[in-house]
Z-matrix of the N, CA and C atoms (Angstrom, degrees):
N
C 1 1.392
C 2 1.769 1 103.38
N 3 1.168 2 114.41 1 168.83
C 4 1.455 3 119.71 2 -170.27
C 5 1.562 4 107.47 3 -84.50
N 6 1.322 5 114.07 4 168.55
C 7 1.466 6 125.72 5 -178.48
C 8 1.485 7 108.97 6 -63.96
N 9 1.335 8 118.36 7 -35.67
C 10 1.459 9 121.94 8 -172.16
C 11 1.555 10 110.98 9 -107.39
N 12 1.273 11 119.17 10 24.97
C 13 1.465 12 121.03 11 174.25
C 14 1.556 13 110.42 12 -166.38
N 15 1.448 14 112.71 13 167.46
C 16 1.500 15 119.34 14 177.26
C 17 1.542 16 102.55 15 -144.12
N 18 1.238 17 116.42 16 167.92
C 19 1.524 18 119.00 17 175.03
C 20 1.530 19 111.53 18 178.39
N 21 1.339 20 112.99 19 -165.51
C 22 1.411 21 123.01 20 -171.59
C 23 1.494 22 107.87 21 -148.13
N 24 1.399 23 115.79 22 155.52
C 25 1.488 24 117.71 23 169.05
C 26 1.632 25 106.21 24 -103.84
N 27 1.308 26 109.14 25 140.68
C 28 1.521 27 112.77 26 -167.88
C 29 1.539 28 107.30 27 -113.03
N 30 1.321 29 110.05 28 147.24
C 31 1.515 30 115.61 29 176.85
C 32 1.505 31 111.32 30 -90.02
N 33 1.215 32 118.40 31 67.55
C 34 1.529 33 119.58 32 -173.32
C 35 1.509 34 104.18 33 -162.86
N 36 1.391 35 116.90 34 163.15
C 37 1.471 36 119.57 35 175.61
C 38 1.550 37 109.82 36 -70.13
N 39 1.366 38 106.56 37 165.75
C 40 1.574 39 113.47 38 178.30
C 41 1.500 40 116.19 39 -54.87
N 42 1.446 41 109.26 40 -46.61
C 43 1.558 42 114.18 41 -177.21
C 44 1.541 43 105.57 42 -69.87
N 45 1.213 44 123.31 43 -38.84
C 46 1.463 45 121.60 44 178.02
C 47 1.507 46 112.98 45 -58.69
N 48 1.322 47 118.11 46 -40.60
C 49 1.416 48 133.30 47 179.41
C 50 1.488 49 104.82 48 -52.40
N 51 1.360 50 111.52 49 -56.10
C 52 1.491 51 118.20 50 -176.36
C 53 1.576 52 111.72 51 -54.04
N 54 1.316 53 111.49 52 -48.51
C 55 1.429 54 115.61 53 178.28
C 56 1.483 55 114.84 54 -60.00
N 57 1.265 56 114.34 55 -52.77
C 58 1.621 57 117.80 56 175.58
C 59 1.422 58 121.15 57 -59.35
N 60 1.363 59 113.22 58 -27.58
C 61 1.382 60 116.47 59 177.81
C 62 1.622 61 113.53 60 -82.69
N 63 1.361 62 112.63 61 -33.11
C 64 1.467 63 116.36 62 169.26
C 65 1.436 64 114.74 63 -60.81
N 66 1.360 65 111.39 64 -43.35
C 67 1.582 66 113.31 65 -179.80
C 68 1.528 67 114.02 66 -69.99
N 69 1.340 68 115.26 67 -34.74
C 70 1.496 69 119.00 68 178.56
C 71 1.443 70 108.51 69 -67.77
N 72 1.291 71 118.36 70 -40.23
C 73 1.525 72 120.06 71 179.53
C 74 1.618 73 111.61 72 -66.04
N 75 1.334 74 117.65 73 -41.49
C 76 1.286 75 126.53 74 168.46
C 77 1.468 76 115.90 75 -48.57
N 78 1.385 77 113.39 76 -42.61
C 79 1.493 78 122.75 77 -179.54
C 80 1.571 79 111.23 78 -67.75
N 81 1.366 80 112.36 79 -21.82
C 82 1.525 81 115.04 80 177.79
C 83 1.510 82 109.29 81 -101.42
N 84 1.283 83 121.79 82 7.66
C 85 1.493 84 119.69 83 -179.35
C 86 1.523 85 118.86 84 91.12
N 87 1.329 86 109.45 85 15.90
C 88 1.519 87 117.08 86 177.57
C 89 1.336 88 119.32 87 -101.64
N 90 1.274 89 123.80 88 123.51
C 91 1.542 90 121.88 89 172.89
C 92 1.497 91 105.33 90 -103.19
N 93 1.407 92 108.40 91 170.64
C 94 1.444 93 112.57 92 -172.68
C 95 1.560 94 110.77 93 -108.12
N 96 1.286 95 118.97 94 111.35
C 97 1.456 96 123.49 95 -172.77
C 98 1.469 97 113.55 96 -84.32
N 99 1.355 98 115.10 97 -31.11
C 100 1.432 99 117.87 98 174.42
C 101 1.525 100 110.13 99 -144.62
N 102 1.266 101 115.77 100 154.94
C 103 1.533 102 129.93 101 -179.75
C 104 1.443 103 109.70 102 -138.31
N 105 1.326 104 115.74 103 96.46
C 106 1.414 105 120.04 104 177.44
C 107 1.586 106 111.42 105 -103.53
N 108 1.321 107 109.87 106 125.03
C 109 1.430 108 124.89 107 177.80
C 110 1.484 109 107.52 108 -89.33
N 111 1.329 110 117.23 109 84.06
C 112 1.578 111 118.80 110 178.39
C 113 1.462 112 114.14 111 -56.63
N 114 1.300 113 120.38 112 -47.59
C 115 1.391 114 124.29 113 -178.84
C 116 1.507 115 112.44 114 -58.66
N 117 1.221 116 122.88 115 -48.54
C 118 1.354 117 132.28 116 177.85
C 119 1.543 118 111.16 117 -58.06
N 120 1.305 119 116.71 118 -47.19
C 121 1.511 120 126.80 119 179.48
C 122 1.511 121 106.83 120 -63.46
N 123 1.254 122 126.23 121 -49.39
C 124 1.435 123 129.02 122 -176.32
C 125 1.495 124 110.81 123 -67.97
N 126 1.346 125 114.72 124 -36.07
C 127 1.543 126 115.98 125 169.49
C 128 1.411 127 115.31 126 -60.64
N 129 1.389 128 114.73 127 -40.32
C 130 1.453 129 118.90 128 -172.65
C 131 1.458 130 107.15 129 -73.91
N 132 1.435 131 121.64 130 -45.80
C 133 1.348 132 124.28 131 -166.28
C 134 1.635 133 112.94 132 -89.52
N 135 1.291 134 108.57 133 -24.83
C 136 1.572 135 107.88 134 -174.34
C 137 1.577 136 108.80 135 -130.19
N 138 1.457 137 114.55 136 1.31
C 139 1.500 138 118.20 137 179.68
C 140 1.600 139 112.60 138 58.37
N 141 1.346 140 114.37 139 25.23
C 142 1.422 141 126.52 140 177.65
C 143 1.575 142 109.93 141 -94.20
N 144 1.347 143 115.65 142 134.60
C 145 1.422 144 120.79 143 178.95
C 146 1.659 145 110.38 144 -98.20
N 147 1.275 146 117.11 145 142.20
C 148 1.294 147 121.93 146 167.65
C 149 1.551 148 111.36 147 -159.15
N 150 1.291 149 112.02 148 166.82
C 151 1.578 150 114.75 149 -174.99
C 152 1.518 151 111.72 150 -63.76
N 153 1.359 152 118.96 151 163.35
C 154 1.406 153 115.41 152 -173.55
C 155 1.591 154 109.50 153 -67.70
N 156 1.342 155 110.79 154 140.14
C 157 1.444 156 121.41 155 -172.91
C 158 1.566 157 107.92 156 -149.20
N 159 1.371 158 111.09 157 115.32
C 160 1.534 159 113.99 158 179.85
C 161 1.563 160 108.64 159 -123.73
N 162 1.299 161 120.13 160 147.01
C 163 1.512 162 127.27 161 175.58
C 164 1.485 163 105.46 162 -118.41
N 165 1.342 164 113.49 163 118.85
C 166 1.393 165 125.80 164 178.78
C 167 1.420 166 110.52 165 -103.56
N 168 1.370 167 115.32 166 119.06
C 169 1.573 168 120.38 167 176.08
C 170 1.575 169 107.38 168 -87.72
N 171 1.293 170 116.07 169 105.38
C 172 1.399 171 121.50 170 -179.60
C 173 1.524 172 110.89 171 -102.16
N 174 1.436 173 114.63 172 136.20
C 175 1.350 174 124.66 173 -176.26
C 176 1.535 175 115.35 174 -136.24
N 177 1.276 176 117.06 175 124.88
C 178 1.486 177 121.26 176 177.09
C 179 1.499 178 104.70 177 -97.28
N 180 1.444 179 124.24 178 102.32
C 181 1.487 180 124.15 179 -169.68
C 182 1.567 181 108.27 180 -54.85
N 183 1.318 182 128.03 181 -54.16
C 184 1.446 183 125.50 182 -174.09
C 185 1.583 184 108.75 183 -59.33
N 186 1.378 185 123.28 184 -40.32
C 187 1.444 186 121.79 185 -179.03
C 188 1.474 187 107.49 186 -74.63
N 189 1.386 188 126.77 187 -37.15
C 190 1.395 189 132.42 188 175.85
C 191 1.578 190 108.46 189 -57.77
N 192 1.291 191 117.70 190 -44.72
C 193 1.397 192 121.79 191 -177.50
C 194 1.481 193 112.57 192 -68.66
N 195 1.370 194 116.25 193 -33.17
C 196 1.510 195 119.05 194 -179.06
C 197 1.471 196 105.54 195 -70.34
N 198 1.388 197 117.64 196 -41.47
C 199 1.535 198 125.09 197 -179.24
C 200 1.551 199 108.26 198 -59.19
N 201 1.349 200 118.22 199 -51.31
C 202 1.412 201 122.64 200 179.27
C 203 1.510 202 122.67 201 -58.29
N 204 1.350 203 107.48 202 -32.70
C 205 1.472 204 116.81 203 177.49
C 206 1.522 205 113.48 204 -70.90
N 207 1.387 206 110.18 205 -36.91
C 208 1.396 207 119.03 206 179.44
C 209 1.595 208 113.38 207 -73.88
N 210 1.475 209 113.09 208 -45.11
C 211 1.332 210 117.92 209 -176.05
C 212 1.614 211 103.61 210 -139.97
N 213 1.416 212 114.13 211 102.29
C 214 1.575 213 116.11 212 -174.84
C 215 1.573 214 105.26 213 -60.23
N 216 1.151 215 125.07 214 -48.16
C 217 1.491 216 125.51 215 -174.97
C 218 1.542 217 116.43 216 -62.21
N 219 1.270 218 113.74 217 -11.45
C 220 1.523 219 116.05 218 178.63
C 221 1.532 220 119.88 219 -55.02
N 222 1.391 221 110.05 220 -13.85
C 223 1.453 222 116.66 221 175.09
C 224 1.533 223 111.24 222 -57.42
N 225 1.343 224 117.07 223 -19.48
C 226 1.530 225 119.16 224 -179.87
C 227 1.439 226 109.51 225 -66.69
N 228 1.401 227 118.01 226 -25.52
C 229 1.476 228 122.61 227 -173.20
C 230 1.555 229 109.84 228 -104.81
N 231 1.385 230 117.61 229 9.93
C 232 1.466 231 118.74 230 -175.29
C 233 1.507 232 106.15 231 -119.57
N 234 1.326 233 117.69 232 156.54
C 235 1.447 234 129.18 233 1.61
C 236 1.476 235 112.79 234 -83.84
N 237 1.399 236 118.17 235 -176.51
C 238 1.474 237 124.47 236 174.88
C 239 1.603 238 108.28 237 -74.75
N 240 1.267 239 118.27 238 117.10
C 241 1.490 240 118.42 239 -175.83
C 242 1.553 241 103.56 240 -89.43
N 243 1.362 242 108.76 241 139.11
C 244 1.454 243 121.90 242 -179.82
C 245 1.588 244 103.27 243 -125.81
N 246 1.372 245 121.57 244 119.21
C 247 1.421 246 129.81 245 178.70
C 248 1.439 247 109.53 246 -99.22
N 249 1.376 248 111.69 247 123.93
C 250 1.515 249 117.62 248 167.39
C 251 1.582 250 107.73 249 -115.53
N 252 1.277 251 114.03 250 115.56
C 253 1.567 252 116.77 251 -175.84
C 254 1.429 253 108.95 252 -140.76
N 255 1.338 254 110.85 253 157.13
C 256 1.405 255 124.30 254 -179.11
C 257 1.547 256 110.36 255 -113.99
N 258 1.404 257 120.06 256 123.88
C 259 1.418 258 116.65 257 -178.67
C 260 1.617 259 113.06 258 -82.48
N 261 1.255 260 114.96 259 -175.39
C 262 1.472 261 119.81 260 -178.62
C 263 1.485 262 115.97 261 -63.13
N 264 1.512 263 113.67 262 -30.64
C 265 1.404 264 115.24 263 176.33
C 266 1.456 265 117.19 264 -83.83
N 267 1.398 266 116.32 265 0.51
C 268 1.434 267 117.87 266 175.43
C 269 1.495 268 109.03 267 102.15
N 270 1.312 269 124.20 268 -11.44
C 271 1.481 270 121.31 269 -178.32
C 272 1.540 271 108.92 270 -74.04
N 273 1.419 272 113.51 271 145.82
C 274 1.355 273 118.79 272 179.92
C 275 1.436 274 113.63 273 -107.96
N 276 1.411 275 114.24 274 135.88
C 277 1.539 276 117.42 275 -172.50
C 278 1.563 277 107.89 276 -123.77
N 279 1.305 278 112.16 277 144.27
C 280 1.523 279 116.91 278 175.09
C 281 1.421 280 106.11 279 -118.09
N 282 1.259 281 120.16 280 123.16
C 283 1.498 282 120.07 281 -178.19
C 284 1.605 283 110.74 282 -128.85
N 285 1.286 284 116.20 283 146.55
C 286 1.386 285 121.89 284 -171.33
C 287 1.547 286 108.75 285 -123.09
N 288 1.347 287 119.23 286 133.27
C 289 1.456 288 123.06 287 161.92
C 290 1.391 289 112.76 288 -48.67
N 291 1.294 290 121.09 289 130.51
C 292 1.536 291 126.63 290 174.55
C 293 1.529 292 110.01 291 -85.19
N 294 1.427 293 117.01 292 101.92
C 295 1.389 294 119.85 293 177.66
C 296 1.506 295 114.19 294 -53.29
N 297 1.279 296 124.58 295 -39.06
C 298 1.348 297 128.52 296 175.24
C 299 1.490 298 118.30 297 -51.47
N 300 1.356 299 113.55 298 -47.08
C 301 1.388 300 123.76 299 179.40
C 302 1.537 301 110.96 300 -69.12
N 303 1.313 302 115.45 301 -44.10
C 304 1.528 303 119.19 302 -175.18
C 305 1.482 304 110.08 303 -78.47
N 306 1.354 305 118.05 304 -48.87
C 307 1.520 306 123.66 305 -170.68
C 308 1.555 307 108.76 306 -66.99
N 309 1.359 308 118.81 307 -29.10
C 310 1.385 309 122.06 308 -171.14
C 311 1.581 310 110.95 309 -60.70
N 312 1.476 311 115.56 310 -14.10
C 313 1.348 312 120.26 311 -178.85
C 314 1.515 313 109.61 312 -69.49
N 315 1.443 314 119.07 313 -20.82
C 316 1.388 315 121.50 314 177.24
C 317 1.493 316 118.39 315 -75.50
N 318 1.407 317 113.07 316 -23.20
C 319 1.533 318 119.08 317 169.48
C 320 1.483 319 110.31 318 65.05
N 321 1.274 320 125.64 319 35.80
C 322 1.475 321 125.79 320 -178.53
C 323 1.539 322 109.35 321 -126.65
N 324 1.354 323 119.85 322 129.15
C 325 1.544 324 118.84 323 -177.16
C 326 1.518 325 114.80 324 -52.15
N 327 1.401 326 113.68 325 -38.95
C 328 1.486 327 115.48 326 -175.19
C 329 1.569 328 108.09 327 -67.39
N 330 1.281 329 115.66 328 -34.92
C 331 1.513 330 122.66 329 -178.24
C 332 1.657 331 108.85 330 -67.60
N 333 1.263 332 109.91 331 -42.97
C 334 1.472 333 120.24 332 -176.67
C 335 1.480 334 109.11 333 -66.13
N 336 1.224 335 121.58 334 -35.65
C 337 1.442 336 128.45 335 -179.60
C 338 1.623 337 108.33 336 -74.68
N 339 1.277 338 112.70 337 -38.59
C 340 1.491 339 118.40 338 175.30
C 341 1.524 340 114.40 339 -71.37
N 342 1.256 341 118.31 340 -33.02
C 343 1.356 342 125.64 341 -178.35
C 344 1.649 343 105.09 342 -69.90
N 345 1.325 344 116.10 343 -40.34
C 346 1.500 345 116.38 344 179.05
C 347 1.459 346 106.82 345 -67.07
N 348 1.331 347 126.90 346 -42.36
C 349 1.375 348 124.31 347 177.43
C 350 1.588 349 117.25 348 -56.19
N 351 1.427 350 112.30 349 -49.06
C 352 1.318 351 121.51 350 172.08
C 353 1.634 352 114.91 351 -51.92
N 354 1.400 353 107.64 352 -48.39
C 355 1.592 354 112.59 353 174.42
C 356 1.613 355 113.06 354 -54.49
N 357 1.315 356 108.62 355 -46.01
C 358 1.443 357 108.58 356 -177.90
C 359 1.526 358 113.64 357 -64.96
N 360 1.367 359 116.56 358 -29.30
C 361 1.566 360 116.35 359 -178.57
C 362 1.642 361 101.84 360 -73.32
N 363 1.251 362 116.56 361 -48.27
C 364 1.491 363 121.40 362 -178.19
C 365 1.587 364 110.07 363 -49.33
N 366 1.347 365 106.19 364 -44.27
C 367 1.655 366 114.22 365 -172.42
C 368 1.603 367 105.69 366 -62.92
N 369 1.265 368 115.01 367 -39.95
C 370 1.480 369 119.47 368 177.46
C 371 1.394 370 111.12 369 -63.88
N 372 1.426 371 119.76 370 -34.33
C 373 1.444 372 122.29 371 -175.14
C 374 1.522 373 104.55 372 -73.08
N 375 1.388 374 116.35 373 -38.86
C 376 1.392 375 121.60 374 175.98
C 377 1.516 376 114.68 375 -53.37
N 378 1.435 377 112.48 376 -47.82
C 379 1.466 378 120.67 377 -179.35
C 380 1.565 379 107.98 378 -65.93
N 381 1.279 380 115.29 379 -45.68
C 382 1.564 381 114.92 380 -175.97
C 383 1.571 382 107.35 381 -63.81
N 384 1.320 383 125.82 382 -33.76
C 385 1.323 384 125.43 383 -179.91
C 386 1.478 385 113.08 384 -75.75
N 387 1.296 386 115.37 385 -47.95
C 388 1.480 387 123.88 386 -164.33
C 389 1.545 388 109.93 387 -88.90
N 390 1.276 389 121.39 388 -14.46
C 391 1.496 390 127.23 389 -172.83
C 392 1.513 391 106.96 390 -79.89
N 393 1.288 392 108.74 391 -176.87
C 394 1.559 393 121.65 392 173.52
C 395 1.499 394 110.30 393 -73.24
N 396 1.300 395 113.72 394 170.68
C 397 1.576 396 120.60 395 -178.10
C 398 1.489 397 103.25 396 -63.84
N 399 1.333 398 118.18 397 -36.31
C 400 1.564 399 116.35 398 178.43
C 401 1.446 400 115.01 399 -71.12
N 402 1.349 401 115.11 400 -29.29
C 403 1.504 402 113.22 401 173.00
C 404 1.628 403 114.55 402 -73.26
N 405 1.314 404 111.16 403 -34.75
C 406 1.449 405 116.92 404 173.17
C 407 1.458 406 112.69 405 -61.71
N 408 1.301 407 123.07 406 -42.59
C 409 1.410 408 134.52 407 -178.35
C 410 1.494 409 109.47 408 -68.82
N 411 1.395 410 118.59 409 -33.98
C 412 1.469 411 122.61 410 178.05
C 413 1.502 412 106.83 411 -73.15
N 414 1.364 413 118.36 412 -42.01
C 415 1.491 414 120.58 413 176.92
C 416 1.511 415 110.21 414 -59.08
N 417 1.300 416 120.26 415 -44.15
C 418 1.535 417 124.75 416 176.37
C 419 1.505 418 108.26 417 -55.11
N 420 1.379 419 118.81 418 -46.20
C 421 1.390 420 124.03 419 -176.30
C 422 1.565 421 110.79 420 -62.66
N 423 1.356 422 109.74 421 -39.18
C 424 1.498 423 116.95 422 -179.32
C 425 1.498 424 109.77 423 -63.55
N 426 1.328 425 108.34 424 -41.01
C 427 1.610 426 109.86 425 -176.18
C 428 1.441 427 110.23 426 -68.26
N 429 1.400 428 118.34 427 -37.62
C 430 1.436 429 114.15 428 -177.44
C 431 1.409 430 109.36 429 -74.65
N 432 1.406 431 125.81 430 -29.00
C 433 1.488 432 124.30 431 167.51
C 434 1.494 433 115.02 432 -55.09
N 435 1.337 434 114.66 433 -39.37
C 436 1.465 435 120.52 434 178.60
C 437 1.613 436 111.22 435 -58.53
N 438 1.458 437 107.90 436 -48.20
C 439 1.443 438 120.24 437 -174.25
C 440 1.574 439 109.57 438 -63.10
N 441 1.376 440 112.89 439 -32.86
C 442 1.542 441 114.88 440 -177.39
C 443 1.504 442 102.59 441 -74.77
N 444 1.242 443 123.10 442 -40.09
C 445 1.597 444 122.57 443 -172.35
C 446 1.659 445 105.13 444 -71.58
N 447 1.350 446 117.78 445 -32.82
C 448 1.420 447 119.62 446 -177.76
C 449 1.655 448 106.53 447 -76.14
N 450 1.201 449 113.53 448 -36.58
C 451 1.632 450 116.64 449 177.05
C 452 1.507 451 109.68 450 -61.62
N 453 1.374 452 118.95 451 -40.04
C 454 1.346 453 124.26 452 177.84
C 455 1.544 454 112.42 453 -67.19
N 456 1.381 455 112.96 454 -36.01
C 457 1.465 456 116.31 455 -179.87
C 458 1.419 457 111.31 456 -71.98
N 459 1.467 458 114.46 457 -35.35
C 460 1.463 459 117.31 458 -175.40
C 461 1.615 460 109.11 459 -71.08
N 462 1.400 461 118.21 460 -33.20
C 463 1.443 462 125.28 461 170.49
C 464 1.529 463 107.71 462 -54.83
N 465 1.236 464 122.54 463 -49.52
C 466 1.348 465 122.60 464 179.34
C 467 1.518 466 118.47 465 -65.57
N 468 1.313 467 112.88 466 -37.38
C 469 1.536 468 121.02 467 172.73
C 470 1.657 469 110.47 468 -59.81
N 471 1.293 470 113.08 469 -40.02
C 472 1.399 471 115.91 470 179.29
C 473 1.499 472 112.73 471 -61.61
N 474 1.411 473 114.43 472 -39.72
C 475 1.457 474 120.50 473 179.47
C 476 1.584 475 110.53 474 -67.06
N 477 1.378 476 115.79 475 -35.62
C 478 1.381 477 122.16 476 173.10
C 479 1.548 478 114.97 477 -60.80
N 480 1.365 479 110.32 478 -37.86
C 481 1.562 480 118.80 479 -170.36
C 482 1.609 481 100.99 480 -74.04
N 483 1.343 482 115.06 481 -39.85
C 484 1.502 483 114.70 482 -174.92
C 485 1.568 484 111.09 483 -74.13
N 486 1.228 485 118.59 484 -23.90
C 487 1.588 486 126.20 485 176.29
C 488 1.371 487 115.47 486 -78.36
N 489 1.376 488 115.19 487 -24.42
C 490 1.484 489 119.13 488 -173.01
C 491 1.436 490 111.78 489 -69.19
N 492 1.485 491 116.52 490 133.27
C 493 1.331 492 117.60 491 -173.37
C 494 1.481 493 107.96 492 -99.01
N 495 1.390 494 122.06 493 -32.84
C 496 1.456 495 127.08 494 174.94
C 497 1.497 496 115.89 495 -74.04
N 498 1.370 497 118.09 496 120.28
C 499 1.394 498 120.76 497 177.42
C 500 1.599 499 122.41 498 -48.80
N 501 1.288 500 107.49 499 -34.51
C 502 1.524 501 119.13 500 -179.20
C 503 1.509 502 105.89 501 -74.53
N 504 1.302 503 120.21 502 -46.88
C 505 1.480 504 125.45 503 175.34
C 506 1.617 505 112.12 504 -55.31
N 507 1.343 506 110.55 505 -41.86
C 508 1.413 507 118.30 506 179.77
C 509 1.524 508 112.60 507 -65.34
N 510 1.329 509 119.14 508 -43.18
C 511 1.380 510 129.96 509 172.25
C 512 1.466 511 114.70 510 -53.11
N 513 1.361 512 109.64 511 -48.18
C 514 1.553 513 117.64 512 -178.42
C 515 1.509 514 110.78 513 -67.59
N 516 1.305 515 113.74 514 -44.67
C 517 1.500 516 116.12 515 171.00
C 518 1.442 517 118.62 516 -60.25
N 519 1.315 518 116.49 517 -31.19
C 520 1.505 519 120.89 518 177.82
C 521 1.511 520 110.76 519 -70.98
N 522 1.329 521 115.68 520 -38.54
C 523 1.477 522 120.29 521 178.25
C 524 1.451 523 113.78 522 -67.76
N 525 1.391 524 116.05 523 -37.34
C 526 1.496 525 117.39 524 175.05
C 527 1.534 526 106.28 525 -73.36
N 528 1.165 527 125.61 526 -28.83
C 529 1.478 528 122.12 527 175.76
C 530 1.510 529 114.40 528 -67.01
N 531 1.335 530 113.26 529 -46.97
C 532 1.369 531 120.76 530 179.99
C 533 1.640 532 111.52 531 -62.55
N 534 1.301 533 112.61 532 -38.71
C 535 1.417 534 117.49 533 170.70
C 536 1.499 535 115.72 534 -53.88
N 537 1.330 536 116.63 535 -50.62
C 538 1.397 537 125.50 536 -178.62
C 539 1.538 538 113.16 537 -64.83
N 540 1.361 539 108.40 538 -31.70
C 541 1.588 540 112.04 539 178.93
C 542 1.451 541 104.96 540 -72.15
N 543 1.399 542 123.87 541 -40.79
C 544 1.377 543 120.95 542 -177.12
C 545 1.506 544 114.15 543 -64.30
N 546 1.322 545 120.43 544 -33.62
C 547 1.427 546 127.61 545 -175.84
C 548 1.432 547 103.52 546 -76.45
N 549 1.354 548 127.96 547 -41.11
C 550 1.395 549 128.61 548 178.53
C 551 1.575 550 109.53 549 -68.87
N 552 1.260 551 120.73 550 -36.65
C 553 1.435 552 121.26 551 176.70
C 554 1.456 553 115.23 552 -60.46
N 555 1.540 554 108.43 553 -45.08
C 556 1.437 555 117.12 554 178.93
C 557 1.529 556 112.62 555 -59.82
N 558 1.440 557 109.53 556 -39.85
C 559 1.534 558 113.26 557 -178.25
C 560 1.485 559 114.19 558 -65.54
N 561 1.336 560 111.11 559 -29.98
C 562 1.585 561 116.88 560 175.27
C 563 1.490 562 116.73 561 -84.88
N 564 1.479 563 112.33 562 3.13
C 565 1.362 564 115.84 563 175.43
C 566 1.641 565 113.40 564 86.34
N 567 1.331 566 116.27 565 11.32
C 568 1.434 567 119.95 566 -178.08
C 569 1.583 568 112.71 567 -110.70
N 570 1.236 569 113.79 568 179.19
C 571 1.531 570 117.18 569 179.07
C 572 1.483 571 103.80 570 -129.71
N 573 1.375 572 116.80 571 151.28
C 574 1.471 573 123.81 572 168.70
C 575 1.544 574 109.56 573 -100.95
N 576 1.241 575 113.72 574 143.24
C 577 1.525 576 110.25 575 177.70
C 578 1.620 577 105.16 576 -124.70
N 579 1.271 578 115.52 577 72.57
C 580 1.510 579 113.61 578 165.78
C 581 1.505 580 111.68 579 102.90
N 582 1.327 581 121.03 580 -50.08
C 583 1.411 582 124.81 581 -172.87
C 584 1.433 583 117.09 582 -111.05
N 585 1.392 584 122.43 583 145.85
C 586 1.318 585 129.22 584 -178.95
C 587 1.610 586 106.64 585 -79.74
N 588 1.261 587 123.25 586 127.12
C 589 1.351 588 127.60 587 178.27
C 590 1.452 589 112.61 588 -61.86
N 591 1.304 590 124.27 589 -35.41
C 592 1.361 591 131.99 590 174.48
C 593 1.525 592 117.46 591 -56.82
N 594 1.348 593 108.51 592 -53.61
C 595 1.451 594 115.10 593 -171.11
C 596 1.461 595 117.79 594 -122.55
N 597 1.306 596 119.37 595 -6.49
C 598 1.421 597 124.51 596 -176.50
C 599 1.559 598 122.13 597 81.07
N 600 1.368 599 110.91 598 -1.46
C 601 1.448 600 116.53 599 177.74
C 602 1.549 601 117.33 600 -75.49
């Protein structure tokens, strides 16, 4: 693999790989902001044929927000690109941009720590996609265990919100609650649209 990426070869069709990668990314809190069909574009623009090749622009909103607060210009290096491609022999490869290699250009401790966290999440996606059916099932079980813990934490947060006397403290707790709700919904593969399902805020 290259110095700026890592990945795996998967035992499934190209289309199935797209589905599994998308689901595994959602399990780690990543949504797909962009989906570029390189093969289709080159065929349309240049009438050149090539094996299936797609670039998925993956973004974890809470992690992206932390990065942008620390370094506003870091958007030049976002989102995290994930390549799903088929080679001439028919093998399907899933490759991930290495955040450690790319984000070290920023040279800030906060970004270095963030890049490491993103790398760990993407490595888990790679294992979930490239491993055996048992490994993928174990990854799914791990995700559901995380969701269960998060739901328990959110219930505790709601109790703190209702008990808080200071309006500012209540607002702060509500923001934290909403943030955790969004992360959990992304992990489950869903989206929140403005309101908390627990309390309607």
